[in-house]
Structures are given as structure tokens and as C-alpha cells.
C-alpha positions as CSV (number, residue, x, y, z in Angstrom):
1,M,2.1,11.1,16.3
2,K,0.3,13.5,14.2
3,R,-3.3,13.3,13.1
4,G,-2.2,12.8,9.5
5,D,-0.1,9.8,10.5
6,L,-3.1,8.2,12.2
7,L,-5.2,8.7,9.1
8,R,-2.4,7.3,6.9
9,G,-2.2,4.3,9.2
10,V,-5.9,3.6,8.9
11,L,-5.7,4.0,5.1
12,E,-2.7,1.7,5.0
13,A,-4.6,-1.0,7.0
14,G,-7.5,-0.7,4.5
15,V,-5.2,-1.0,1.5
16,W,-3.5,-4.1,3.0
17,Y,-6.9,-5.6,3.8
18,V,-8.0,-5.2,0.2
19,F,-4.7,-6.7,-0.9
20,I,-5.1,-9.8,1.2
21,Y,-8.8,-10.2,0.4
22,Y,-8.1,-9.9,-3.4
23,G,-5.1,-12.3,-3.1
24,L,-7.3,-14.9,-1.5
25,Y,-10.0,-14.3,-4.1
26,V,-7.5,-14.8,-6.9
27,L,-6.4,-18.1,-5.3
28,K,-10.0,-19.4,-5.2
29,N,-11.5,-18.2,-8.4
30,P,-10.3,-18.4,-12.0
31,V,-9.1,-14.9,-13.1
32,E,-6.8,-13.4,-15.7
33,L,-3.4,-13.9,-14.2
34,W,-1.8,-10.8,-15.7
35,S,-4.6,-8.4,-14.6
36,A,-4.7,-10.0,-11.1
37,A,-0.9,-9.6,-10.8
38,L,-1.1,-5.9,-11.9
39,I,-3.9,-5.2,-9.4
40,L,-1.9,-6.9,-6.6
41,L,1.2,-5.0,-7.5
42,A,-0.6,-1.7,-7.5
43,L,-2.1,-2.5,-4.1
44,M,1.4,-3.3,-2.7
45,Y,2.8,0.0,-4.0
46,A,-0.2,1.9,-2.5
47,G,0.3,0.1,0.8
48,V,3.9,1.0,1.0
49,L,3.4,4.6,-0.1
50,V,0.7,5.4,2.5
51,C,2.7,3.8,5.3
52,P,3.3,6.6,7.9
53,W,6.8,5.3,8.8
54,I,8.0,5.6,5.2
55,H,7.4,9.4,5.4
56,Y,10.0,9.8,8.2
57,T,12.9,8.1,6.4
58,D,15.8,10.0,5.0
59,G,15.2,8.5,1.5
60,W,11.7,9.9,1.5
61,R,12.8,13.3,2.6
62,R,15.5,13.4,-0.1
63,M,13.0,12.2,-2.8
64,M,10.5,14.9,-1.8
65,G,13.2,17.6,-1.7
66,K,12.8,18.4,2.0
67,E,16.5,18.0,2.9
């Protein structure tokens, strides 16, 4: 495992923590539904994109032009 993978893993854990925290906040407090959904969607995308395992898949390599 490379150092970059470890840093991405820590960043991923942070993003998912914020996602869960904000999701629970939305359930408890009255908020604008569309803006809360947009924020949660952005956090989900960020969590998937920083996942270290994603960067080793064939699809990711093709998308980044490394194959």
C-alpha cells in the first residue's frame, strides 16, 4: 500500500463521516430538501472518487487513459 493510498483512505473516511453526520442532521432538523439532497449527493460522489480501491480498477485506468 502506498502512502497516497493511506492518505486517500483517511480522506475517504472523513468524507463519509461528514456524509453520515449531515444525513442525521437533515433527519432531525428542518432543511430545504433539494439543497440537502444535492449536498448528500456531492458527498457520496466525493466519497467514491477518493476511495483508494477505485483507483486500481480497470475502468478507472481506462477513464484516466493509463491503459
